[in-house]
C-alpha positions in Angstrom: -19.0 -27.4 70.8 -17.1 -30.5 71.9 -13.7 -31.4 70.0 -12.9 -28.6 68.0 -10.2 -30.6 66.1 -12.9 -32.5 64.7 -14.1 -29.5 62.3 -11.0 -30.1 60.2 -11.4 -34.0 59.7 -15.1 -33.8 59.4 -16.3 -35.1 55.8 -19.3 -32.4 54.6 -22.1 -33.5 52.4 -22.0 -32.7 48.8 -25.1 -30.9 47.5 -23.7 -30.1 44.1 -25.0 -31.7 40.6 -22.7 -33.8 39.0 -22.9 -31.2 35.7 -23.1 -27.5 35.3 -23.9 -25.8 31.9 -23.2 -22.2 31.3 -24.7 -20.3 28.3 -23.5 -17.2 26.8 -25.7 -15.7 24.1 -26.2 -19.7 22.4 -22.6 -20.5 23.1 -22.4 -23.2 26.1 -19.7 -24.5 28.1 -20.3 -28.0 29.6 -18.8 -29.0 33.3 -18.6 -32.2 35.5 -18.0 -32.1 38.7 -15.0 -33.9 40.0 -15.0 -36.7 42.4 -12.3 -39.4 43.1 -12.9 -42.8 44.5 -10.7 -42.8 47.7 -9.5 -45.8 49.8 -10.5 -45.3 53.3 -8.4 -46.4 56.5 -10.6 -49.1 56.9 -9.4 -50.6 53.3 -13.2 -49.8 51.8 -13.3 -46.8 48.9 -15.7 -43.9 49.0 -16.4 -41.8 46.0 -15.4 -38.1 47.4 -15.0 -34.6 46.0 -13.7 -31.6 47.3 -12.9 -31.9 50.8 -14.4 -28.7 51.9 -14.2 -24.7 50.8 -11.9 -22.2 52.2 -13.0 -22.9 55.6 -14.2 -26.4 56.9 -18.0 -25.6 57.5 -18.2 -24.4 53.8 -19.3 -27.3 51.4 -17.2 -26.9 47.9 -17.2 -28.7 44.3 -14.7 -28.7 41.4 -15.8 -28.6 37.7 -14.1 -29.8 35.1 -14.6 -28.1 31.6 -15.4 -31.3 29.3 -17.1 -29.7 25.9 -18.1 -26.5 24.6 -15.8 -23.3 24.4 -16.5 -19.4 24.1 -15.4 -16.7 21.7 -16.2 -13.1 22.6 -15.1 -10.4 20.1 -11.6 -11.7 18.6 -11.1 -13.6 22.0 -11.4 -17.3 21.7 -11.0 -18.9 25.0 -9.5 -22.2 26.0 -10.5 -25.5 24.8 -11.9 -28.2 26.8 -9.7 -31.4 27.5 -6.7 -28.8 28.5 -7.1 -29.7 32.0 -4.8 -29.0 34.4 -6.1 -29.3 38.4 -9.4 -30.0 37.5 -8.3 -32.9 35.4 -6.6 -34.6 38.3 -7.4 -38.3 38.2 -7.6 -40.7 41.1 -4.4 -42.5 39.9 -2.5 -39.0 39.4 -3.4 -38.9 43.6 -0.3 -41.0 44.2 -1.1 -40.4 47.9 -4.5 -38.8 49.2 -3.7 -37.9 52.5 -6.3 -36.1 53.6 -8.1 -35.7 50.3 -7.7 -32.2 49.1 -10.0 -29.2 49.8 -10.4 -25.9 48.0 -7.5 -24.0 48.9 -5.1 -26.9 48.3 -6.4 -26.9 44.8 -6.2 -23.1 44.3 -2.8 -22.9 45.9 -1.7 -25.7 42.9 -3.5 -23.7 40.6 -1.7 -20.5 41.1 1.5 -22.2 41.4 0.8 -23.3 37.5 -0.3 -20.0 37.0 3.0 -18.9 37.7 5.2 -21.8 36.2 3.6 -21.1 32.8 5.8 -18.6 32.5 9.2 -20.2 33.9 9.3 -23.2 31.4 12.9 -22.4 30.2 14.5 -23.7 33.6 13.6 -25.7 36.4 11.5 -24.0 38.7 10.0 -24.3 41.9 7.5 -22.2 43.6 6.1 -22.4 47.2 2.3 -21.5 48.2 0.4 -20.3 51.1 -2.5 -19.0 51.3 -2.7 -18.4 47.4 0.5 -16.4 47.3 3.7 -17.5 46.7 6.1 -17.4 49.8 9.2 -18.5 47.8 9.9 -19.1 44.3 13.3 -19.8 42.5 14.7 -21.1 39.0 17.8 -22.6 38.2 19.7 -24.7 35.5 20.9 -26.8 38.6 17.5 -28.9 38.9 14.6 -28.7 40.7 16.3 -29.8 44.1 18.4 -26.6 43.9 15.3 -24.4 42.9 13.5 -26.2 45.9 15.8 -25.2 48.4 16.6 -21.8 47.4 13.2 -21.1 47.4 12.5 -22.6 50.7 15.2 -20.7 52.2 13.9 -17.4 50.7 11.1 -17.8 53.4 11.4 -20.5 55.8 8.6 -19.4 58.0 6.0 -19.1 55.7 7.0 -22.4 53.8 5.6 -24.1 56.8 2.7 -25.9 55.9 2.8 -25.0 52.1 2.1 -26.2 48.9 5.1 -27.0 46.4 4.6 -26.5 42.7 7.5 -28.0 40.3 8.1 -27.9 36.3 10.1 -30.7 36.1 9.9 -34.5 37.1 10.4 -34.7 40.8 13.9 -36.6 41.4 14.8 -38.1 45.1 17.1 -35.3 45.8 13.8 -33.0 45.9 12.1 -35.6 48.0 14.6 -36.0 50.8 14.2 -32.1 50.7 10.5 -31.9 51.0 10.3 -35.0 53.8 13.0 -32.6 55.7 10.1 -30.3 56.5 6.3 -30.2 56.7 4.3 -29.5 53.9 0.4 -29.9 52.8 0.5 -30.7 49.1 3.1 -31.3 46.3 2.5 -31.3 42.6 4.8 -32.2 39.3 4.7 -33.1 36.2 5.9 -36.8 37.1 8.2 -38.4 39.8 11.2 -40.5 39.3 11.8 -43.8 40.6 11.9 -43.9 44.4 11.0 -40.4 44.9 7.3 -41.4 46.1 8.4 -44.0 48.4 10.4 -40.9 50.4 7.4 -38.6 50.2 5.0 -41.2 51.3 6.9 -41.3 54.5 4.8 -38.1 55.3 1.5 -39.6 55.7 -0.8 -36.8 55.1 1.1 -34.9 52.3 -1.1 -35.3 49.3 0.8 -35.9 46.2 -0.2 -34.9 43.0 0.8 -36.0 39.3 -0.4 -33.2 36.9 1.5 -34.1 33.4 -0.3 -31.1 31.8 2.9 -29.3 33.5 5.1 -30.1 31.0 3.1 -28.1 28.5 2.5 -25.4 30.5 3.8 -22.9 28.2 1.6 -23.5 25.4 -1.3 -22.0 27.8 0.4 -18.9 28.5 -1.4 -17.3 25.4 -4.7 -18.8 25.6 -7.3 -16.8 28.1 -9.8 -18.7 30.5 -13.3 -16.8 31.6 -12.5 -15.4 35.2 -15.6 -15.4 37.3 -15.9 -13.5 40.2 -19.3 -13.9 42.3 -20.6 -10.8 44.3 -22.2 -11.3 47.7 -25.5 -10.6 46.3 -25.7 -13.4 43.9 -24.4 -11.5 40.9 -20.9 -11.6 38.9 -18.3 -10.0 37.6 -16.9 -11.9 34.1 -13.4 -10.8 33.1 -10.8 -12.1 30.3 -7.7 -13.6 32.6 -4.7 -11.7 32.8 -2.0 -12.4 29.9 1.4 -11.5 30.7 2.8 -9.7 27.9 6.5 -9.8 29.1 8.0 -13.3 27.8 11.2 -12.2 27.4 13.4 -9.8 28.5 13.2 -7.9 25.0 9.4 -7.4 25.7 10.3 -4.7 28.4 10.3 -1.1 27.5 12.5 1.5 27.8 11.4 3.8 31.1 11.2 6.9 29.0 9.0 10.1 29.8 8.3 13.7 28.8 7.7 16.6 31.2 7.4 20.4 30.4 9.7 19.6 27.1 12.3 17.4 28.9 12.9 13.9 28.2 13.6 11.7 31.1 15.2 8.1 30.3 16.5 5.5 32.4 19.1 3.1 32.6 18.7 0.1 30.7 19.0 -3.2 33.0 22.4 -5.5 32.3 21.8 -9.0 31.3 21.3 -10.9 34.8 19.3 -7.7 35.9 16.8 -8.7 32.8 17.0 -12.2 33.7 15.8 -11.3 37.1 13.5 -8.8 36.1 11.7 -11.3 33.9 11.5 -14.2 36.5 10.2 -11.9 39.0 7.6 -10.3 36.8 6.5 -14.1 35.9 6.1 -14.5 39.9 4.7 -11.3 40.2 1.5 -12.5 38.2 0.5 -14.9 41.1 0.9 -12.2 43.8 -2.3 -10.4 45.5 -2.3 -7.0 44.7 -0.9 -4.0 45.7 2.4 -6.0 45.6 6.1 -5.4 45.6 8.5 -8.5 44.6 12.4 -8.6 44.8 14.5 -11.3 43.1 18.4 -11.7 43.2 20.1 -14.5 40.9 16.7 -16.1 40.2 15.2 -16.5 43.8 12.6 -14.3 45.3 14.4 -12.4 48.2 11.4 -10.5 49.4 7.4 -10.7 48.7 5.1 -8.2 49.8 1.2 -8.5 49.3 -2.1 -7.1 49.6 -1.5 -3.6 50.8 -3.4 -0.6 50.2 -0.6 1.9 49.3 2.4 1.6 47.2 4.9 3.1 49.6 3.3 1.0 52.6 3.8 -2.3 50.8 7.4 -1.3 50.0 7.9 -0.6 53.5 6.1 -3.8 54.8 8.5 -5.8 52.0 11.3 -4.6 53.6 10.8 -5.1 57.2 9.3 -8.9 56.2 13.0 -9.4 54.4 14.9 -8.3 57.7 12.7 -10.5 59.8 13.2 -13.5 57.2 16.8 -13.1 57.2 17.3 -12.9 60.9 15.0 -16.3 61.1 17.8 -17.8 58.8 20.9 -16.9 60.6 18.8 -17.9 64.2 17.5 -21.3 62.6 21.2 -22.2 61.1 23.2 -21.1 64.1 20.8 -22.2 67.0 18.3 -24.3 65.3 15.9 -22.0 66.7 13.3 -19.9 64.6 13.6 -16.3 65.2 10.4 -16.6 67.3 11.1 -19.2 69.1 14.8 -17.7 70.2 12.9 -13.9 71.4 10.7 -16.1 73.5 13.9 -18.1 75.1 15.8 -14.7 75.1 13.1 -13.2 77.7 15.3 -15.3 80.3 18.4 -16.3 79.1 21.0 -13.4 79.2 23.4 -15.0 76.9 20.4 -15.9 74.2 19.5 -12.4 74.5 22.7 -11.4 73.4 22.7 -13.6 70.7 19.1 -12.3 69.3 20.6 -8.8 69.7 23.6 -9.7 67.4 21.4 -11.3 65.2 19.0 -8.4 64.6 22.1 -6.1 64.2 23.4 -8.5 61.4 20.0 -8.6 59.7 19.6 -4.7 60.1 23.2 -4.3 58.7 22.7 -6.8 55.6 19.4 -4.9 55.0 17.6 -8.3 55.2 19.9 -9.7 51.9 18.3 -7.3 49.7 21.2 -5.9 48.3 22.0 -6.7 44.5 18.2 -7.6 44.0 15.9 -6.0 41.4 12.3 -5.2 42.0 9.2 -5.2 40.5 5.9 -3.6 41.1 2.4 -4.5 39.9 1.3 -1.1 39.6 2.9 2.1 38.9 4.7 4.3 41.5 2.3 7.2 41.9 5.0 9.0 43.8 8.9 8.6 44.1 9.0 7.7 47.9 8.8 3.8 47.3 11.4 4.0 44.7 13.5 5.7 47.2 13.3 3.2 49.5 14.1 0.4 47.5 17.4 2.0 46.4 18.2 3.0 49.8 18.0 -1.2 50.3 20.5 -1.6 47.4 17.9 -2.5 44.8 19.8 -2.4 41.4 17.2 -2.2 38.7 13.1 -1.9 39.0 10.4 -3.1 36.5 6.9 -1.2 36.8 3.9 -0.8 34.5 4.8 2.8 34.2 1.5 5.1 33.1 1.9 7.9 36.2 1.5 11.6 35.9 5.0 11.5 37.9 7.0 8.9 36.1 9.6 11.4 35.3 9.9 11.7 39.3 10.5 8.0 39.4 12.8 8.1 36.7 14.6 11.0 38.1 15.0 8.9 41.9 16.8 6.2 39.8 19.0 8.3 37.8 20.1 10.4 40.9 20.9 7.1 42.8 24.6 6.1 43.1 25.4 3.8 41.5 22.7 4.5 39.2 19.6 2.4 39.2 17.9 0.8 35.8 14.3 0.9 35.3 12.1 -0.2 32.5 8.4 -0.3 31.9 6.2 -3.4 31.4 3.5 -1.6 29.8 0.7 -3.6 31.5 -0.6 -3.4 35.2 -0.7 -6.8 37.2 -3.2 -6.5 39.7 -4.4 -9.6 41.3 -7.9 -9.4 43.6 
């Protein structure tokens, strides 16, 4: 095969047409393929579309909705000219790096999918493989939000995509320059910030002005299309988050055999953290469990087949991330680098055991967190595991025949754990 590394730098052909039209019983949606005139290393310019698809041997194309809209039943879908990722212009690609591929674009898109519900404060999301690996929001500004999102999962953030909902300043740029990222997207960039970011020659720097108006799109659905391997398609209305404020949560209350079971309501900070967590949950692959404390994700579990297994995995991940943070701060080594060196160094082995012990004792930094689940708990076992880690409040869809057992679990906890229902499921496949 020759030099395998070349497959990542090889530019594929582009067989996709310049336009695409989708017709729904007389309603038409017209799309235009997105290309950019990119300056090459030799100073010449070439017209380029998407670099490649999910893998380097897959051709891909990006299309922008330019005219037509769609109404199905009583639902009117998003109008043209409200583009975000699909509307990126060449002048908004402040640095091309290796011009973006499908994964870069869809990671940015999922970041905006999360940020549309977080307009109240400066927020940062770091994504990897179309899942958030760290997210935070704070009144202290974008730099503080990004630092907290990064610290929450330093390992997964490597080579990730950053999405911000406020203009990127120099302090935030310095943070980005201190680690390795593939893409950064923000509504705008303050003077001097881009110069700092350009120290990383391959970093893709994207300006998406529409991010500043994201909250206006949170109630406008789009047509969600899933292609099947036989050439067929499944269509659905896009997910619309009904929890836009803490007041939108429903009391966790149910009846069983003539008895009423009701959970404690969350306090103010718990409710705010649950609101933030449920917004981030909209961008997490199901089955998933997400934990948050003080506006920062403390653990994100994704894509598991069973609910209690996802809780168990999320807890294990949190302990590893916590141990890694200790190792990096104290030894400037990742936990995996420390494990390797500890094989032949007794002093480092003792240090490794100490760090592992502290991470276990600290329960991965989870005590005081709130938790959200994208689906209901079919049994109380997952809830009991969360309570054992010091979780103080839980939000979940509700609707299980065993809701009464789940509410019993939080009521039997000492101190009592709060619970609310969302009244909707947030699966994402």
